[in-house]
C-alpha positions in Angstrom: 37.0 196.2 112.1 38.9 192.9 113.6 39.4 194.7 116.9 35.6 196.6 116.9 34.5 192.9 116.7 36.4 191.6 119.1 35.2 194.3 121.5 31.7 193.9 120.7 31.6 190.4 121.1 33.7 191.0 125.2 30.6 192.8 125.6 28.1 190.4 124.5 30.0 188.0 126.6 30.0 190.0 129.8 26.6 191.9 129.6 24.6 189.5 131.7 26.6 189.4 134.5 25.3 191.5 137.7 28.9 192.6 139.2 30.0 196.0 140.5 30.6 197.8 137.5 34.7 197.8 138.5 35.0 193.9 138.0 32.6 194.2 135.6 35.7 196.2 134.0 38.0 194.0 135.0 36.5 190.8 133.6 35.8 193.1 130.4 39.8 193.5 129.6 40.2 189.8 130.5 38.1 188.8 127.6 39.3 190.7 125.6 42.7 189.9 125.7 41.7 186.3 125.8 39.6 186.6 122.6 42.5 188.8 120.7 45.2 185.8 122.0 42.8 183.8 120.3 42.2 185.9 116.8 46.1 186.3 116.5 47.6 183.1 117.3 45.0 181.5 115.2 46.7 183.5 112.1 50.6 183.2 113.1 52.4 179.6 112.2 53.3 177.3 114.5 56.9 178.1 115.3 55.5 181.7 116.5 53.1 180.6 118.9 55.4 180.9 121.2 57.6 184.0 121.0 54.3 185.7 120.3 52.7 184.1 123.8 55.6 185.0 125.6 55.9 188.7 124.4 51.7 189.0 125.0 53.3 187.7 129.0 55.6 190.0 129.1 53.8 192.8 127.6 50.8 192.1 130.1 52.7 191.4 132.7 55.5 193.2 133.7 56.5 192.6 137.3 56.1 189.0 136.7 59.1 189.3 133.8 62.3 191.1 135.7 65.0 192.6 132.8 67.0 189.7 133.3 65.1 187.2 132.8 63.6 189.2 130.2 67.0 189.7 128.2 67.7 185.6 128.7 65.0 184.3 127.4 64.6 186.3 123.8 68.5 185.8 124.0 69.4 190.4 123.7 71.9 189.3 125.5 75.8 188.2 125.0 77.7 185.8 126.7 80.9 184.7 126.2 81.5 180.8 127.6 84.0 181.1 130.9 85.7 177.3 130.3 87.5 177.3 133.4 84.7 178.9 135.3 81.7 176.5 137.6 83.0 173.5 137.0 81.6 171.7 139.3 78.1 172.2 137.7 75.6 169.3 138.3 76.2 165.7 137.6 72.6 165.6 135.5 73.8 168.7 132.6 75.5 167.5 130.0 78.8 168.8 129.0 77.1 170.3 125.4 74.3 172.1 127.5 77.5 173.7 129.9 77.7 176.6 128.0 73.5 177.3 128.6 73.9 176.1 132.0 76.7 178.5 132.6 74.6 181.3 131.0 71.5 180.5 132.5 73.3 180.6 136.7 75.2 184.4 135.5 72.2 185.9 134.5 69.6 184.3 136.8 71.9 183.8 140.0 68.7 184.2 141.7 67.5 181.1 141.2 70.4 179.7 142.3 70.4 181.2 145.5 69.6 178.6 148.4 66.0 179.8 150.5 
């Protein structure tokens, strides 16, 4: 019932646009995504909104989330800290954050490659 109401609202928002059908469908899909996101996020606890947003972004933009990045940010991978590795981390990396820095560097090594 709620989805039908949101779909009808999206149709009402997009009905007056004088665009060709292909553009109209793309705009309608975007409008529906925004309406669903707003509706669901209002019902979530504040601490769950970030995870929901990340899941929705990953679901809608799959090409933007390589599997290694998705695994890293969702903590699906395990990591063993190597105390001897990467002792020359940048000065701004606190000693307490060295393990997280090592995990980031090993999981997403493409971010650390110099152009």
